[in-house]
C-alpha positions as CSV (number, residue, x, y, z in Angstrom):
1,M,-7.7,-20.7,17.3
2,R,-6.1,-20.4,13.8
3,D,-7.1,-17.6,11.5
4,R,-6.5,-18.6,7.9
5,T,-7.4,-15.2,6.5
6,L,-4.4,-13.6,8.0
7,V,-0.7,-14.4,8.3
8,C,2.2,-12.9,10.2
9,P,3.6,-9.9,8.3
10,Q,7.1,-10.7,9.7
11,C,7.5,-14.4,8.6
12,Q,4.3,-15.2,6.7
13,G,3.6,-17.9,9.4
14,P,0.1,-18.9,10.5
15,L,-1.6,-16.9,13.3
16,G,-3.5,-17.9,16.3
17,S,-6.2,-15.6,17.6
18,A,-7.5,-14.6,21.0
19,P,-10.0,-11.8,22.0
20,D,-7.2,-9.3,22.5
21,A,-4.4,-10.3,20.1
22,Y,-3.1,-12.4,17.3
23,H,0.1,-14.4,17.9
24,C,2.6,-16.1,15.6
25,D,4.1,-19.3,17.0
26,P,6.9,-19.6,14.4
27,C,8.5,-16.2,15.1
28,G,6.9,-15.4,18.5
29,R,5.5,-12.0,17.6
30,R,2.2,-10.8,19.2
31,Y,-0.1,-8.3,17.5
32,P,-2.7,-6.5,19.7
33,I,-6.3,-5.9,18.9
34,L,-7.2,-2.3,19.9
35,C,-10.6,-0.7,19.6
36,G,-11.6,-3.7,17.5
37,I,-8.8,-3.1,15.0
38,P,-5.9,-5.6,14.8
39,D,-2.5,-3.9,14.7
40,F,0.0,-5.8,12.6
41,R,2.5,-3.0,12.1
42,L,6.2,-3.8,12.2
43,E,7.1,-0.1,12.0
44,P,5.4,3.2,12.9
45,D,4.2,5.6,10.2
46,R,6.2,8.8,9.4
47,Y,4.4,11.0,11.8
48,L,3.8,9.3,15.1
49,S,5.4,6.5,17.1
50,L,3.4,3.4,17.6
51,E,2.7,4.3,21.3
52,D,1.6,7.9,20.4
53,D,-0.6,6.7,17.5
54,R,-2.3,4.1,19.7
55,A,-2.9,6.7,22.4
56,K,-4.4,9.1,19.9
57,G,-6.6,6.4,18.5
58,A,-7.8,5.5,21.9
59,R,-8.7,9.1,22.7
60,L,-10.6,9.3,19.4
61,H,-12.4,6.1,20.1
62,E,-13.8,7.3,23.5
63,G,-17.4,8.2,22.9
64,S,-17.1,7.6,19.1
65,D,-20.4,5.6,19.2
66,R,-22.1,9.0,19.8
67,C,-20.3,10.9,17.0
68,S,-21.0,11.3,13.4
69,F,-18.2,11.0,10.8
70,A,-18.0,14.8,10.4
71,E,-17.8,15.2,14.2
72,M,-15.0,12.6,14.3
73,L,-13.1,14.6,11.8
74,D,-13.6,17.8,13.8
75,R,-12.4,15.9,16.9
76,Y,-9.3,14.6,15.0
77,W,-8.2,18.0,13.7
78,S,-8.8,19.7,17.1
79,M,-6.3,17.1,18.5
80,T,-3.8,17.9,15.8
81,P,-2.8,21.6,16.3
82,E,0.5,21.1,14.4
83,V,-1.5,21.2,11.2
84,A,-2.5,24.8,10.3
85,P,-6.2,25.4,10.5
86,E,-6.6,26.4,6.8
87,L,-4.8,23.2,5.7
88,A,-6.9,21.1,8.2
89,R,-10.1,22.5,6.6
90,K,-8.9,21.5,3.2
91,F,-8.0,18.0,4.4
92,R,-11.4,17.7,6.2
93,A,-13.3,18.7,3.0
94,H,-11.4,16.1,1.0
95,Q,-12.1,13.4,3.6
96,L,-15.8,14.2,3.5
97,A,-15.8,13.8,-0.2
98,E,-13.7,10.6,-0.4
99,E,-16.7,8.3,-1.0
100,R,-17.9,10.4,-4.0
101,I,-14.3,10.6,-5.3
102,A,-14.1,6.8,-5.1
103,E,-17.4,6.4,-7.0
104,A,-16.0,8.6,-9.8
105,A,-12.6,7.0,-9.9
106,W,-13.8,3.4,-10.7
107,A,-16.7,1.5,-12.2
108,G,-17.7,-1.4,-10.0
109,P,-20.0,-4.3,-10.9
110,G,-23.0,-2.8,-12.7
111,G,-21.4,0.6,-12.9
112,P,-20.7,2.6,-16.1
113,A,-18.3,1.2,-18.7
114,R,-14.9,2.7,-19.0
115,P,-13.8,4.6,-22.2
116,G,-12.7,2.3,-25.0
117,G,-14.4,-0.7,-23.5
118,A,-11.6,-1.3,-21.0
119,A,-12.2,-3.6,-18.1
120,P,-13.7,-2.1,-15.0
121,L,-11.2,-1.1,-12.3
122,I,-13.0,-3.2,-9.7
123,V,-13.8,-6.8,-10.6
124,P,-15.9,-9.3,-8.7
125,G,-14.2,-10.8,-5.6
126,P,-12.6,-9.5,-2.5
127,L,-11.1,-6.0,-2.6
128,L,-8.1,-4.7,-0.7
129,D,-7.6,-0.9,-0.3
130,V,-4.0,-0.2,0.8
131,G,-3.6,3.1,2.5
132,C,-7.3,3.4,3.1
133,S,-7.1,6.4,5.5
134,T,-10.7,7.1,6.7
135,A,-12.1,4.3,4.6
136,G,-13.8,6.4,1.9
137,L,-13.2,3.9,-0.9
138,V,-13.9,1.0,1.5
139,A,-17.3,2.4,2.3
140,A,-18.1,3.1,-1.4
141,A,-17.2,-0.5,-2.4
142,A,-19.0,-2.0,0.6
143,K,-22.2,-0.2,-0.4
144,R,-22.0,-2.2,-3.7
145,G,-22.1,-5.4,-1.7
146,M,-18.4,-6.2,-2.1
147,A,-16.2,-7.9,0.5
148,V,-13.7,-5.2,1.3
149,T,-10.6,-4.9,3.5
150,G,-9.0,-1.6,4.3
151,V,-5.4,-1.3,5.5
152,D,-3.6,1.7,6.8
153,A,-0.4,2.3,8.8
154,A,-2.2,5.1,10.8
155,F,-4.3,3.5,13.6
156,R,-5.9,6.8,14.4
157,W,-7.3,7.1,10.9
158,L,-8.9,3.7,11.1
159,V,-10.6,4.6,14.3
160,V,-12.2,7.5,12.4
161,G,-12.9,5.2,9.5
162,Q,-14.9,2.9,11.8
163,V,-17.4,5.7,12.3
164,R,-17.7,6.3,8.6
165,L,-18.6,2.7,8.0
166,R,-21.1,2.7,10.8
167,E,-22.7,5.8,9.5
168,A,-22.8,4.3,6.0
169,G,-24.5,1.2,7.4
170,V,-22.0,-1.2,5.9
171,H,-19.5,-3.8,7.1
172,A,-15.9,-4.0,6.1
173,T,-12.7,-5.2,7.7
174,L,-10.1,-2.6,8.8
175,V,-6.6,-3.7,9.6
176,C,-3.6,-1.6,10.8
177,A,-0.5,-2.7,9.0
178,N,2.4,-1.4,6.9
179,A,1.9,-1.5,3.2
180,E,5.4,-3.0,2.9
181,H,4.4,-5.9,5.2
182,L,0.8,-7.0,4.6
183,P,-0.7,-9.6,6.9
184,F,-2.6,-11.6,4.2
185,P,-1.8,-14.9,2.4
186,G,-0.8,-14.7,-1.2
187,D,-3.3,-14.9,-4.0
188,T,-6.1,-13.5,-1.8
189,F,-7.7,-10.4,-3.5
190,A,-9.4,-10.0,-6.8
191,T,-8.7,-6.2,-6.7
192,V,-6.0,-4.2,-5.0
193,T,-6.2,-0.4,-4.9
194,A,-3.7,2.1,-3.4
195,H,-4.7,5.8,-4.0
196,D,-2.5,8.6,-2.7
197,L,-0.2,6.2,-0.9
198,V,3.1,5.8,-2.7
199,E,4.1,9.4,-2.1
200,H,4.1,8.7,1.6
201,V,6.5,5.7,1.7
202,V,10.3,5.8,1.6
203,D,10.5,3.1,-1.1
204,P,7.5,2.2,-3.2
205,A,9.0,-1.1,-4.6
206,P,8.2,-3.2,-1.5
207,V,4.7,-1.8,-1.5
208,F,4.2,-2.9,-5.1
209,G,5.7,-6.3,-4.3
210,E,3.4,-6.9,-1.5
211,C,0.3,-5.8,-3.5
212,R,1.3,-8.2,-6.2
213,R,1.9,-11.0,-3.7
214,V,-1.6,-10.8,-2.2
215,A,-3.3,-10.3,-5.5
216,R,-4.9,-13.3,-7.2
217,P,-3.7,-14.3,-10.7
218,G,-5.5,-12.0,-13.1
219,A,-6.4,-9.5,-10.4
220,T,-6.7,-5.8,-11.1
221,C,-4.3,-3.5,-9.3
222,C,-4.9,0.2,-9.4
223,F,-2.5,2.8,-8.0
224,S,-2.6,6.6,-8.2
225,T,-0.4,9.3,-6.7
226,N,0.1,13.1,-6.9
227,N,2.1,14.4,-9.8
228,R,5.4,15.4,-8.2
229,Y,6.3,17.7,-11.0
230,S,3.0,19.6,-11.2
231,L,3.4,23.4,-11.0
232,L,0.2,23.6,-8.9
233,P,0.4,23.7,-5.0
234,E,1.3,20.3,-3.5
235,P,-2.0,19.2,-1.8
236,H,-0.4,18.2,1.6
237,V,1.6,21.4,2.2
238,G,0.1,23.9,-0.2
239,V,3.5,25.0,-1.6
240,W,3.6,25.8,-5.4
241,A,5.8,23.4,-7.5
242,V,7.5,22.0,-4.4
243,G,8.3,18.8,-6.3
244,W,10.8,20.6,-8.4
245,L,12.9,21.5,-5.3
246,P,15.9,19.3,-4.3
247,S,14.8,16.5,-2.0
248,S,16.9,18.0,0.8
249,W,15.0,21.3,0.6
250,Q,11.6,19.7,0.5
251,A,11.9,18.4,4.1
252,D,12.2,22.0,5.3
């Protein structure tokens, strides 16, 4: 069966679908469907191999139908001892607040006007959130009745995001894929968002190129990232003014 809403991220060819995978006849690639989430990644994220990420996601998925979103976050951070407890608590608090942050960050249909009469950040039509993490913005947009797709390169986070969507009582599509290789046809989305994403990729140019490719003519694209040169603590590691250090030092 052909799926016209998706394309092969490698060659942009058409995809056939089966219950457990998508397949591309032109280039021969196969993309598994795991825990109800299609995995179109061509490369792993920066933190785990594809195999380790899938294994962690599968562990998170076990019994997730009996967990709340907050409990899923507790489960995730208990499985991630390499992150210091104090930093994990900060990340967890931010994840719990992501829906409220999304509501404050943009004005959807029927929402408050932006200063100066500017167009709303979210316009009618399908929305793609790239780097959606645990699907906070996805859930907020879906509550407004929008057709939403969330993409992230971390399969484990999408498993947690499934529980957020279930708890919110909304439906949205979650897809595991690299932001540099999106599995969607061109001119698909009316709005493309990518918040706190580009600081995590090696080269943001391909990400911007892919977002432009899948955006419809006249679409709204909204990107945000941390200020590298802020003197405040960097939110991921808590180190003051780390962005001012030479790149070779930052890795340490």
